[in-house]
SENU-675823 format. One record per residue (C-alpha): residue number from 1; residue in one letter; x, y, z. Coordinates in Angstrom, 3 decimals, padded with zeros to 6 digits. Example, Ala and Ser with C-alpha at 12.3 -4.5 7.8 and 13.67 -1.06 7.14 Angstrom:
<tigu num="1" residu="A" x="012.300" y="-004.500" z="007.800"/>
<tigu num="2" residu="S" x="013.670" y="-001.060" z="007.140"/>
END
This chain:
<tigu num="1" residu="M" x="105.477" y="122.357" z="064.281"/>
<tigu num="2" residu="A" x="105.113" y="123.612" z="060.723"/>
<tigu num="3" residu="K" x="108.159" y="125.152" z="059.042"/>
<tigu num="4" residu="T" x="107.712" y="128.785" z="058.001"/>
<tigu num="5" residu="N" x="110.734" y="128.818" z="055.705"/>
<tigu num="6" residu="T" x="111.406" y="127.015" z="052.453"/>
<tigu num="7" residu="G" x="114.688" y="125.353" z="051.678"/>
<tigu num="8" residu="T" x="115.777" y="128.419" z="049.689"/>
<tigu num="9" residu="G" x="115.343" y="130.800" z="052.594"/>
<tigu num="10" residu="A" x="112.127" y="132.327" z="051.258"/>
<tigu num="11" residu="P" x="109.212" y="132.612" z="053.720"/>
<tigu num="12" residu="N" x="106.396" y="130.066" z="053.435"/>
<tigu num="13" residu="P" x="103.105" y="131.962" z="053.932"/>
<tigu num="14" residu="A" x="100.967" y="128.819" z="054.025"/>
<tigu num="15" residu="A" x="103.098" y="127.252" z="056.764"/>
<tigu num="16" residu="A" x="103.063" y="130.481" z="058.768"/>
<tigu num="17" residu="V" x="099.274" y="130.658" z="058.580"/>
<tigu num="18" residu="A" x="098.999" y="127.005" z="059.628"/>
<tigu num="19" residu="E" x="101.305" y="127.581" z="062.594"/>
<tigu num="20" residu="A" x="099.362" y="130.656" z="063.680"/>
<tigu num="21" residu="A" x="096.111" y="128.716" z="063.436"/>
<tigu num="22" residu="Q" x="097.568" y="125.889" z="065.494"/>
<tigu num="23" residu="A" x="098.725" y="128.347" z="068.176"/>
<tigu num="24" residu="A" x="095.309" y="130.015" z="068.216"/>
<tigu num="25" residu="T" x="093.612" y="126.645" z="068.660"/>
<tigu num="26" residu="R" x="095.891" y="125.801" z="071.586"/>
<tigu num="27" residu="M" x="095.210" y="129.143" z="073.214"/>
<tigu num="28" residu="M" x="091.447" y="128.752" z="072.795"/>
<tigu num="29" residu="R" x="091.586" y="125.312" z="074.396"/>
<tigu num="30" residu="G" x="093.847" y="126.614" z="077.128"/>
<tigu num="31" residu="T" x="091.521" y="129.527" z="077.849"/>
<tigu num="32" residu="R" x="088.615" y="127.116" z="078.136"/>
<tigu num="33" residu="L" x="090.551" y="124.798" z="080.468"/>
<tigu num="34" residu="M" x="091.649" y="127.676" z="082.689"/>
<tigu num="35" residu="G" x="088.065" y="128.873" z="082.892"/>
<tigu num="36" residu="E" x="086.876" y="125.441" z="083.979"/>
<tigu num="37" residu="V" x="089.541" y="124.750" z="086.616"/>
<tigu num="38" residu="R" x="088.392" y="125.218" z="090.199"/>
<tigu num="39" residu="D" x="090.370" y="125.168" z="093.425"/>
<tigu num="40" residu="E" x="089.059" y="121.715" z="094.287"/>
<tigu num="41" residu="D" x="090.614" y="120.425" z="091.056"/>
<tigu num="42" residu="V" x="094.080" y="121.489" z="092.230"/>
<tigu num="43" residu="Q" x="094.307" y="119.593" z="095.492"/>
<tigu num="44" residu="I" x="097.672" y="118.679" z="096.996"/>
<tigu num="45" residu="A" x="098.570" y="116.393" z="099.910"/>
<tigu num="46" residu="T" x="095.555" y="114.146" z="099.367"/>
<tigu num="47" residu="T" x="096.946" y="110.932" z="100.891"/>
<tigu num="48" residu="P" x="094.496" y="109.904" z="103.653"/>
<tigu num="49" residu="K" x="095.693" y="110.601" z="107.195"/>
<tigu num="50" residu="D" x="094.242" y="111.192" z="110.653"/>
<tigu num="51" residu="E" x="095.010" y="113.908" z="113.166"/>
<tigu num="52" residu="V" x="096.129" y="112.212" z="116.379"/>
<tigu num="53" residu="W" x="097.578" y="115.048" z="118.462"/>
<tigu num="54" residu="R" x="097.428" y="118.835" z="118.642"/>
<tigu num="55" residu="Q" x="099.122" y="121.519" z="120.690"/>
<tigu num="56" residu="D" x="098.804" y="125.225" z="119.928"/>
<tigu num="57" residu="K" x="099.043" y="125.430" z="116.114"/>
<tigu num="58" residu="V" x="101.020" y="122.211" z="115.707"/>
<tigu num="59" residu="T" x="099.334" y="118.960" z="114.665"/>
<tigu num="60" residu="L" x="100.561" y="115.398" z="114.320"/>
<tigu num="61" residu="H" x="099.020" y="113.156" z="111.665"/>
<tigu num="62" residu="H" x="099.196" y="109.418" z="111.100"/>
<tigu num="63" residu="Y" x="098.886" y="108.179" z="107.524"/>
<tigu num="64" residu="R" x="096.506" y="105.331" z="106.856"/>
<tigu num="65" residu="P" x="098.363" y="102.230" z="105.612"/>
<tigu num="66" residu="V" x="097.999" y="101.177" z="101.983"/>
<tigu num="67" residu="A" x="100.134" y="098.013" z="102.190"/>
<tigu num="68" residu="A" x="101.273" y="095.449" z="104.733"/>
<tigu num="69" residu="Q" x="103.719" y="097.013" z="107.174"/>
<tigu num="70" residu="K" x="107.281" y="095.918" z="106.443"/>
<tigu num="71" residu="I" x="109.192" y="098.507" z="108.493"/>
<tigu num="72" residu="G" x="108.410" y="098.019" z="112.171"/>
<tigu num="73" residu="T" x="109.723" y="101.329" z="113.477"/>
<tigu num="74" residu="P" x="107.395" y="104.328" z="112.901"/>
<tigu num="75" residu="V" x="108.800" y="107.081" z="110.687"/>
<tigu num="76" residu="L" x="108.049" y="110.739" z="111.420"/>
<tigu num="77" residu="V" x="108.317" y="113.213" z="108.522"/>
<tigu num="78" residu="V" x="109.519" y="116.635" z="109.692"/>
<tigu num="79" residu="Y" x="109.520" y="119.591" z="107.312"/>
<tigu num="80" residu="G" x="110.886" y="123.011" z="108.204"/>
<tigu num="81" residu="L" x="109.166" y="126.287" z="109.010"/>
<tigu num="82" residu="I" x="110.139" y="127.727" z="105.620"/>
<tigu num="83" residu="G" x="107.683" y="126.102" z="103.254"/>
<tigu num="84" residu="R" x="105.236" y="123.290" z="103.833"/>
<tigu num="85" residu="W" x="105.486" y="119.517" z="104.211"/>
<tigu num="86" residu="T" x="102.941" y="119.074" z="101.399"/>
<tigu num="87" residu="M" x="105.847" y="118.992" z="098.919"/>
<tigu num="88" residu="A" x="106.364" y="115.382" z="100.022"/>
<tigu num="89" residu="D" x="102.808" y="114.564" z="098.880"/>
<tigu num="90" residu="L" x="102.260" y="116.899" z="095.957"/>
<tigu num="91" residu="Q" x="100.089" y="114.570" z="093.870"/>
<tigu num="92" residu="E" x="099.319" y="110.876" z="093.582"/>
<tigu num="93" residu="D" x="101.978" y="110.031" z="091.007"/>
<tigu num="94" residu="R" x="104.605" y="112.342" z="092.548"/>
<tigu num="95" residu="S" x="104.474" y="111.598" z="096.242"/>
<tigu num="96" residu="L" x="107.255" y="110.460" z="098.530"/>
<tigu num="97" residu="V" x="104.555" y="109.806" z="101.127"/>
<tigu num="98" residu="R" x="102.502" y="107.480" z="098.921"/>
<tigu num="99" residu="N" x="105.595" y="105.682" z="097.719"/>
<tigu num="100" residu="L" x="106.833" y="105.022" z="101.248"/>
<tigu num="101" residu="L" x="103.383" y="103.853" z="102.352"/>
<tigu num="102" residu="G" x="103.283" y="101.501" z="099.385"/>
<tigu num="103" residu="L" x="106.577" y="100.016" z="100.544"/>
<tigu num="104" residu="G" x="105.177" y="099.194" z="103.983"/>
<tigu num="105" residu="V" x="106.427" y="102.155" z="106.036"/>
<tigu num="106" residu="D" x="104.396" y="103.285" z="109.070"/>
<tigu num="107" residu="L" x="104.362" y="107.006" z="108.327"/>
<tigu num="108" residu="W" x="103.556" y="110.086" z="110.433"/>
<tigu num="109" residu="V" x="103.922" y="113.815" z="109.709"/>
<tigu num="110" residu="V" x="104.055" y="116.959" z="111.824"/>
<tigu num="111" residu="D" x="102.366" y="120.129" z="110.538"/>
<tigu num="112" residu="W" x="103.606" y="123.373" z="112.111"/>
<tigu num="113" residu="G" x="100.454" y="125.241" z="111.110"/>
<tigu num="114" residu="N" x="100.396" y="128.949" z="110.301"/>
<tigu num="115" residu="P" x="102.511" y="130.941" z="112.758"/>
<tigu num="116" residu="S" x="101.452" y="134.554" z="113.270"/>
<tigu num="117" residu="R" x="102.732" y="137.614" z="115.105"/>
<tigu num="118" residu="A" x="101.408" y="135.991" z="118.281"/>
<tigu num="119" residu="D" x="104.172" y="133.386" z="117.881"/>
<tigu num="120" residu="R" x="106.901" y="136.036" z="117.776"/>
<tigu num="121" residu="W" x="108.846" y="134.573" z="120.698"/>
<tigu num="122" residu="L" x="108.752" y="130.905" z="119.720"/>
<tigu num="123" residu="S" x="112.343" y="129.709" z="119.358"/>
<tigu num="124" residu="L" x="114.085" y="126.725" z="117.826"/>
<tigu num="125" residu="D" x="114.161" y="125.350" z="121.367"/>
<tigu num="126" residu="D" x="110.347" y="125.372" z="121.430"/>
<tigu num="127" residu="Y" x="110.047" y="123.606" z="118.090"/>
<tigu num="128" residu="I" x="112.782" y="121.008" z="118.564"/>
<tigu num="129" residu="E" x="112.727" y="120.148" z="122.259"/>
<tigu num="130" residu="G" x="109.084" y="121.126" z="122.701"/>
<tigu num="131" residu="Y" x="106.753" y="120.308" z="119.804"/>
<tigu num="132" residu="L" x="108.965" y="117.786" z="118.010"/>
<tigu num="133" residu="G" x="109.828" y="116.056" z="121.277"/>
<tigu num="134" residu="D" x="106.147" y="115.827" z="122.167"/>
<tigu num="135" residu="C" x="105.359" y="114.323" z="118.749"/>
<tigu num="136" residu="V" x="108.054" y="111.686" z="119.206"/>
<tigu num="137" residu="D" x="106.715" y="110.792" z="122.662"/>
<tigu num="138" residu="E" x="103.140" y="110.635" z="121.342"/>
<tigu num="139" residu="I" x="104.159" y="108.196" z="118.595"/>
<tigu num="140" residu="R" x="106.142" y="106.068" z="121.025"/>
<tigu num="141" residu="E" x="103.152" y="105.855" z="123.373"/>
<tigu num="142" residu="R" x="100.626" y="105.088" z="120.637"/>
<tigu num="143" residu="T" x="102.722" y="102.428" z="118.910"/>
<tigu num="144" residu="G" x="104.538" y="100.926" z="121.875"/>
<tigu num="145" residu="S" x="107.772" y="101.472" z="119.990"/>
<tigu num="146" residu="G" x="110.704" y="102.512" z="122.126"/>
<tigu num="147" residu="K" x="112.217" y="104.536" z="119.311"/>
<tigu num="148" residu="V" x="111.134" y="106.525" z="116.262"/>
<tigu num="149" residu="T" x="112.900" y="107.058" z="112.943"/>
<tigu num="150" residu="L" x="113.076" y="110.726" z="111.968"/>
<tigu num="151" residu="L" x="112.885" y="111.815" z="108.320"/>
<tigu num="152" residu="G" x="113.832" y="115.477" z="108.157"/>
<tigu num="153" residu="I" x="113.422" y="117.653" z="105.084"/>
<tigu num="154" residu="C" x="115.451" y="120.866" z="104.550"/>
<tigu num="155" residu="E" x="115.196" y="122.999" z="107.717"/>
<tigu num="156" residu="G" x="113.257" y="120.101" z="109.226"/>
<tigu num="157" residu="G" x="116.406" y="118.025" z="108.836"/>
<tigu num="158" residu="V" x="118.220" y="120.476" z="111.084"/>
<tigu num="159" residu="F" x="115.436" y="119.987" z="113.632"/>
<tigu num="160" residu="T" x="115.701" y="116.193" z="113.476"/>
<tigu num="161" residu="T" x="119.507" y="116.256" z="113.622"/>
<tigu num="162" residu="C" x="119.451" y="118.444" z="116.716"/>
<tigu num="163" residu="Y" x="116.819" y="116.261" z="118.363"/>
<tigu num="164" residu="A" x="118.764" y="113.083" z="117.558"/>
<tigu num="165" residu="A" x="121.877" y="114.607" z="119.160"/>
<tigu num="166" residu="L" x="119.971" y="115.649" z="122.285"/>
<tigu num="167" residu="E" x="117.789" y="112.537" z="122.619"/>
<tigu num="168" residu="P" x="119.665" y="109.659" z="120.943"/>
<tigu num="169" residu="G" x="117.889" y="107.086" z="123.098"/>
<tigu num="170" residu="K" x="114.569" y="107.870" z="121.410"/>
<tigu num="171" residu="V" x="115.765" y="107.794" z="117.795"/>
<tigu num="172" residu="K" x="116.133" y="104.511" z="115.918"/>
<tigu num="173" residu="A" x="117.566" y="106.053" z="112.749"/>
<tigu num="174" residu="L" x="117.971" y="109.470" z="111.162"/>
<tigu num="175" residu="V" x="117.115" y="110.165" z="107.520"/>
<tigu num="176" residu="N" x="118.007" y="113.667" z="106.360"/>
<tigu num="177" residu="T" x="116.975" y="114.982" z="102.954"/>
<tigu num="178" residu="I" x="118.301" y="118.171" z="101.294"/>
<tigu num="179" residu="T" x="119.437" y="119.362" z="104.741"/>
<tigu num="180" residu="P" x="122.101" y="122.025" z="105.431"/>
<tigu num="181" residu="I" x="124.445" y="121.098" z="108.273"/>
<tigu num="182" residu="D" x="127.668" y="123.015" z="107.637"/>
<tigu num="183" residu="F" x="126.296" y="126.366" z="106.491"/>
<tigu num="184" residu="H" x="129.749" y="127.556" z="105.421"/>
<tigu num="185" residu="A" x="130.839" y="124.471" z="103.468"/>
<tigu num="186" residu="D" x="129.841" y="126.104" z="100.194"/>
<tigu num="187" residu="A" x="132.493" y="128.815" z="100.691"/>
<tigu num="188" residu="A" x="135.338" y="126.318" z="100.307"/>
<tigu num="189" residu="G" x="133.710" y="124.031" z="097.777"/>
<tigu num="190" residu="E" x="132.978" y="124.085" z="094.073"/>
<tigu num="191" residu="E" x="131.909" y="127.480" z="092.777"/>
<tigu num="192" residu="R" x="128.818" y="127.051" z="090.602"/>
<tigu num="193" residu="L" x="126.957" y="130.047" z="089.260"/>
<tigu num="194" residu="G" x="123.707" y="130.555" z="091.161"/>
<tigu num="195" residu="Y" x="124.458" y="127.936" z="093.829"/>
<tigu num="196" residu="G" x="124.443" y="128.923" z="097.478"/>
<tigu num="197" residu="F" x="122.948" y="132.362" z="096.870"/>
<tigu num="198" residu="I" x="121.014" y="132.270" z="100.160"/>
<tigu num="199" residu="N" x="124.195" y="131.370" z="102.055"/>
<tigu num="200" residu="L" x="126.085" y="134.308" z="100.543"/>
<tigu num="201" residu="W" x="123.197" y="136.732" z="100.987"/>
<tigu num="202" residu="T" x="122.545" y="135.772" z="104.607"/>
<tigu num="203" residu="R" x="126.219" y="135.945" z="105.581"/>
<tigu num="204" residu="S" x="126.349" y="139.471" z="104.128"/>
<tigu num="205" residu="L" x="123.481" y="140.761" z="106.297"/>
<tigu num="206" residu="P" x="124.423" y="142.827" z="109.350"/>
<tigu num="207" residu="P" x="122.943" y="141.022" z="112.388"/>
<tigu num="208" residu="E" x="121.166" y="144.212" z="113.460"/>
<tigu num="209" residu="E" x="119.316" y="144.304" z="110.122"/>
<tigu num="210" residu="I" x="117.973" y="140.817" z="110.787"/>
<tigu num="211" residu="D" x="116.786" y="142.009" z="114.182"/>
<tigu num="212" residu="R" x="115.069" y="145.043" z="112.661"/>
<tigu num="213" residu="M" x="113.247" y="142.982" z="110.045"/>
<tigu num="214" residu="V" x="111.991" y="140.443" z="112.578"/>
<tigu num="215" residu="D" x="111.063" y="143.098" z="115.121"/>
<tigu num="216" residu="A" x="109.083" y="145.015" z="112.501"/>
<tigu num="217" residu="H" x="107.056" y="142.020" z="111.331"/>
<tigu num="218" residu="G" x="107.184" y="139.744" z="114.357"/>
<tigu num="219" residu="S" x="108.358" y="137.048" z="111.951"/>
<tigu num="220" residu="L" x="110.344" y="136.295" z="108.831"/>
<tigu num="221" residu="P" x="107.506" y="136.865" z="106.338"/>
<tigu num="222" residu="G" x="106.719" y="133.977" z="104.022"/>
<tigu num="223" residu="Q" x="106.152" y="136.362" z="101.106"/>
<tigu num="224" residu="F" x="109.597" y="137.837" z="101.631"/>
<tigu num="225" residu="M" x="111.271" y="134.430" z="101.529"/>
<tigu num="226" residu="G" x="109.223" y="133.546" z="098.455"/>
<tigu num="227" residu="A" x="110.641" y="136.627" z="096.719"/>
<tigu num="228" residu="V" x="114.179" y="135.627" z="097.752"/>
<tigu num="229" residu="F" x="113.743" y="132.154" z="096.257"/>
<tigu num="230" residu="S" x="112.367" y="133.681" z="093.043"/>
<tigu num="231" residu="M" x="115.422" y="135.932" z="092.735"/>
<tigu num="232" residu="M" x="117.690" y="132.889" z="092.868"/>
<tigu num="233" residu="T" x="116.425" y="131.846" z="089.420"/>
<tigu num="234" residu="P" x="115.235" y="135.153" z="087.921"/>
<tigu num="235" residu="M" x="114.850" y="134.027" z="084.307"/>
<tigu num="236" residu="R" x="112.977" y="130.902" z="085.331"/>
<tigu num="237" residu="S" x="110.672" y="132.977" z="087.512"/>
<tigu num="238" residu="L" x="110.032" y="135.472" z="084.703"/>
<tigu num="239" residu="L" x="109.359" y="132.912" z="081.992"/>
<tigu num="240" residu="K" x="107.285" y="130.267" z="083.767"/>
<tigu num="241" residu="Y" x="104.013" y="132.181" z="083.424"/>
<tigu num="242" residu="N" x="104.400" y="132.741" z="079.703"/>
<tigu num="243" residu="L" x="106.717" y="130.328" z="077.888"/>
<tigu num="244" residu="D" x="106.433" y="127.443" z="080.369"/>
<tigu num="245" residu="M" x="102.709" y="127.828" z="080.778"/>
<tigu num="246" residu="L" x="102.164" y="127.974" z="077.005"/>
<tigu num="247" residu="E" x="103.659" y="124.495" z="076.805"/>
<tigu num="248" residu="V" x="101.017" y="123.014" z="079.115"/>
<tigu num="249" residu="V" x="097.990" y="125.289" z="078.891"/>
<tigu num="250" residu="D" x="096.047" y="123.071" z="076.461"/>
<tigu num="251" residu="D" x="096.914" y="119.771" z="078.205"/>
<tigu num="252" residu="E" x="094.671" y="119.255" z="081.242"/>
<tigu num="253" residu="K" x="096.956" y="116.824" z="083.085"/>
<tigu num="254" residu="R" x="100.104" y="118.911" z="082.599"/>
<tigu num="255" residu="L" x="098.245" y="122.118" z="083.417"/>
<tigu num="256" residu="L" x="096.992" y="120.695" z="086.716"/>
<tigu num="257" residu="N" x="100.513" y="119.516" z="087.549"/>
<tigu num="258" residu="F" x="101.777" y="123.057" z="086.906"/>
<tigu num="259" residu="L" x="099.059" y="124.570" z="089.088"/>
<tigu num="260" residu="R" x="099.693" y="122.119" z="091.940"/>
<tigu num="261" residu="M" x="103.304" y="123.209" z="092.074"/>
<tigu num="262" residu="E" x="102.274" y="126.862" z="092.032"/>
<tigu num="263" residu="K" x="099.820" y="126.208" z="094.849"/>
<tigu num="264" residu="W" x="102.606" y="124.743" z="096.979"/>
<tigu num="265" residu="I" x="104.940" y="127.648" z="096.183"/>
<tigu num="266" residu="A" x="102.265" y="130.177" z="097.162"/>
<tigu num="267" residu="D" x="101.599" y="128.445" z="100.484"/>
<tigu num="268" residu="R" x="104.609" y="129.838" z="102.311"/>
<tigu num="269" residu="P" x="103.912" y="130.446" z="106.013"/>
<tigu num="270" residu="D" x="105.633" y="133.094" z="108.113"/>
<tigu num="271" residu="H" x="108.637" y="131.910" z="110.117"/>
<tigu num="272" residu="P" x="108.293" y="132.722" z="113.862"/>
<tigu num="273" residu="G" x="110.529" y="135.643" z="114.773"/>
<tigu num="274" residu="E" x="112.823" y="134.316" z="117.485"/>
<tigu num="275" residu="A" x="113.353" y="131.029" z="115.645"/>
<tigu num="276" residu="A" x="114.118" y="133.015" z="112.475"/>
<tigu num="277" residu="K" x="116.802" y="135.026" z="114.276"/>
<tigu num="278" residu="Q" x="118.429" y="131.801" z="115.464"/>
<tigu num="279" residu="W" x="118.121" y="130.261" z="112.003"/>
<tigu num="280" residu="L" x="119.752" y="133.191" z="110.223"/>
<tigu num="281" residu="K" x="122.322" y="134.289" z="112.814"/>
<tigu num="282" residu="D" x="123.275" y="131.170" z="114.798"/>
<tigu num="283" residu="L" x="123.260" y="128.808" z="111.814"/>
<tigu num="284" residu="Y" x="123.724" y="130.684" z="108.520"/>
<tigu num="285" residu="Q" x="126.039" y="133.358" z="109.881"/>
<tigu num="286" residu="Q" x="127.856" y="131.787" z="112.831"/>
<tigu num="287" residu="N" x="127.619" y="128.137" z="111.728"/>
<tigu num="288" residu="R" x="127.132" y="126.985" z="115.309"/>
<tigu num="289" residu="L" x="125.601" y="123.608" z="114.436"/>
<tigu num="290" residu="A" x="128.652" y="122.357" z="112.539"/>
<tigu num="291" residu="R" x="130.902" y="123.763" z="115.261"/>
<tigu num="292" residu="N" x="128.981" y="121.959" z="118.027"/>
<tigu num="293" residu="E" x="128.282" y="125.350" z="119.603"/>
<tigu num="294" residu="L" x="124.494" y="125.535" z="119.184"/>
<tigu num="295" residu="E" x="122.582" y="125.517" z="122.463"/>
<tigu num="296" residu="L" x="118.925" y="124.548" z="122.834"/>
<tigu num="297" residu="G" x="117.167" y="124.616" z="126.177"/>
<tigu num="298" residu="G" x="120.469" y="125.139" z="127.939"/>
<tigu num="299" residu="R" x="122.009" y="122.040" z="126.338"/>
<tigu num="300" residu="R" x="124.733" y="122.027" z="123.717"/>
<tigu num="301" residu="V" x="123.985" y="120.183" z="120.481"/>
<tigu num="302" residu="D" x="126.991" y="117.913" z="119.942"/>
<tigu num="303" residu="L" x="126.691" y="116.120" z="116.614"/>
<tigu num="304" residu="R" x="129.051" y="113.417" z="117.863"/>
<tigu num="305" residu="A" x="126.104" y="112.247" z="119.997"/>
<tigu num="306" residu="V" x="124.320" y="111.195" z="116.792"/>
<tigu num="307" residu="T" x="125.246" y="107.528" z="117.147"/>
<tigu num="308" residu="M" x="122.255" y="105.902" z="115.424"/>
<tigu num="309" residu="P" x="122.341" y="104.936" z="111.714"/>
<tigu num="310" residu="V" x="122.181" y="107.957" z="109.396"/>
<tigu num="311" residu="L" x="121.019" y="108.158" z="105.773"/>
<tigu num="312" residu="N" x="121.855" y="111.487" z="104.175"/>
<tigu num="313" residu="V" x="119.905" y="112.214" z="100.979"/>
<tigu num="314" residu="Y" x="120.967" y="115.183" z="098.880"/>
<tigu num="315" residu="A" x="120.232" y="116.592" z="095.424"/>
<tigu num="316" residu="K" x="123.144" y="116.723" z="093.024"/>
<tigu num="317" residu="D" x="121.976" y="120.002" z="091.466"/>
<tigu num="318" residu="D" x="120.575" y="121.723" z="094.551"/>
<tigu num="319" residu="H" x="121.148" y="125.471" z="094.185"/>
<tigu num="320" residu="I" x="119.401" y="126.282" z="097.493"/>
<tigu num="321" residu="I" x="121.215" y="123.745" z="099.695"/>
<tigu num="322" residu="P" x="124.550" y="123.089" z="097.929"/>
<tigu num="323" residu="P" x="125.549" y="119.414" z="098.282"/>
<tigu num="324" residu="A" x="128.691" y="120.284" z="100.252"/>
<tigu num="325" residu="T" x="126.611" y="121.812" z="103.043"/>
<tigu num="326" residu="S" x="124.656" y="118.558" z="103.386"/>
<tigu num="327" residu="R" x="127.458" y="116.049" z="102.888"/>
<tigu num="328" residu="A" x="129.450" y="117.658" z="105.700"/>
<tigu num="329" residu="L" x="127.241" y="115.691" z="108.108"/>
<tigu num="330" residu="G" x="129.241" y="112.521" z="107.483"/>
<tigu num="331" residu="G" x="132.371" y="113.920" z="109.084"/>
<tigu num="332" residu="L" x="130.580" y="115.351" z="112.103"/>
<tigu num="333" residu="V" x="128.349" y="112.576" z="113.467"/>
<tigu num="334" residu="G" x="129.439" y="109.892" z="115.918"/>
<tigu num="335" residu="T" x="127.963" y="106.912" z="114.084"/>
<tigu num="336" residu="E" x="129.939" y="104.542" z="111.869"/>
<tigu num="337" residu="D" x="126.719" y="103.568" z="110.059"/>
<tigu num="338" residu="Y" x="126.547" y="106.562" z="107.735"/>
<tigu num="339" residu="T" x="125.190" y="106.343" z="104.176"/>
<tigu num="340" residu="E" x="124.668" y="108.903" z="101.426"/>
<tigu num="341" residu="L" x="122.058" y="108.784" z="098.676"/>
<tigu num="342" residu="A" x="122.669" y="111.253" z="095.846"/>
<tigu num="343" residu="L" x="119.592" y="111.960" z="093.737"/>
<tigu num="344" residu="P" x="119.324" y="113.641" z="090.335"/>
<tigu num="345" residu="G" x="117.646" y="117.028" z="090.215"/>
<tigu num="346" residu="G" x="117.436" y="120.131" z="092.318"/>
<tigu num="347" residu="H" x="115.989" y="121.125" z="095.672"/>
<tigu num="348" residu="V" x="112.383" y="120.458" z="094.638"/>
<tigu num="349" residu="G" x="113.160" y="118.056" z="091.812"/>
<tigu num="350" residu="V" x="114.037" y="115.229" z="094.217"/>
<tigu num="351" residu="F" x="110.359" y="115.184" z="095.218"/>
<tigu num="352" residu="V" x="108.695" y="115.678" z="091.836"/>
<tigu num="353" residu="G" x="111.252" y="114.560" z="089.226"/>
<tigu num="354" residu="G" x="110.607" y="111.294" z="087.415"/>
<tigu num="355" residu="K" x="114.103" y="109.851" z="087.896"/>
<tigu num="356" residu="A" x="114.278" y="110.779" z="091.581"/>
<tigu num="357" residu="Q" x="110.823" y="109.285" z="092.206"/>
<tigu num="358" residu="G" x="112.127" y="105.878" z="091.198"/>
<tigu num="359" residu="L" x="115.130" y="106.125" z="093.550"/>
<tigu num="360" residu="F" x="114.047" y="108.136" z="096.576"/>
<tigu num="361" residu="A" x="111.401" y="106.067" z="098.392"/>
<tigu num="362" residu="P" x="112.846" y="102.645" z="097.416"/>
<tigu num="363" residu="G" x="116.293" y="103.772" z="098.564"/>
<tigu num="364" residu="V" x="114.966" y="104.953" z="101.928"/>
<tigu num="365" residu="A" x="112.762" y="101.889" z="102.484"/>
<tigu num="366" residu="E" x="115.540" y="099.438" z="101.588"/>
<tigu num="367" residu="W" x="117.971" y="101.226" z="103.892"/>
<tigu num="368" residu="L" x="115.470" y="101.187" z="106.760"/>
<tigu num="369" residu="A" x="114.610" y="097.510" z="106.253"/>
<tigu num="370" residu="K" x="118.245" y="096.518" z="106.659"/>
<tigu num="371" residu="R" x="118.333" y="098.232" z="110.049"/>
<tigu num="372" residu="E" x="115.189" y="096.800" z="111.574"/>
END
């Protein structure tokens, strides 16, 4: 960038004019690029897959292989109800899914669909023992494999952990990524500005206010949760559409990368009401999972029943799921085969960051291969 000041401190008019002209050229190119971009140019989750099972709004997909299969046990990717699994397959060069497929993993994914007010009474029991259990059984029947490896992401990791504790005979291994287990572990851990905001906020809510919000909407609205996440990093949220975007607006590749991320952020489904009440009150407020007090379908979830190998992947700089809330899993499960994989970056950065990309999929695939 041209300097607008001479060595003596006097302004340099020629340099200022040149800089202004350069900025104007970038903006003109950026305006043209933005005008040419269409929705079909900003596709996410493009890795080829086939729908193999459907019930209500839930679908199970099987990814088409891209390399010789090296991991015999099928792996089911399970995202949560807050957000969308497409983060794991954001784009070709930033895709946990593609990387795992390239390493010979037989990969499947469950899509929870778009819950509406009609799904008001669906509970965590329905999603974990019902839909997730049916997906596991469908994979076992189709592949002839007695067991399935579960790869849970965020809230989906809570689902997979609960299922593994309730049905250990069907789970070969458990891979959790950026998953909260002890929802109160942040209170006694390292205090970092901006970390664990959701934990603090949720614990401060009167339970009756949670009930009122869910009863009014029939769900935990996706737009509401999107606003909460934005408030966790207010300056970042305010600046990304001006300063951040100015850095990429005239570069087609970087602009499309920016827009793909924004497309994922905007695609935030509503969280079914009854499941949301359990999520906020039973887990965030009462911490019943870590206390082995959570009940699903009349059965208590005892984490000591998780006796299969466990790989716990967490982000070192995760401000949404503080590392302490994830790492607590190691002291609660019943297996002696417990491994942690710490990745650089934040909650989303582990999926899209350059450094994490080179560690995440290879680390998971190598760990799985040793336990075949």
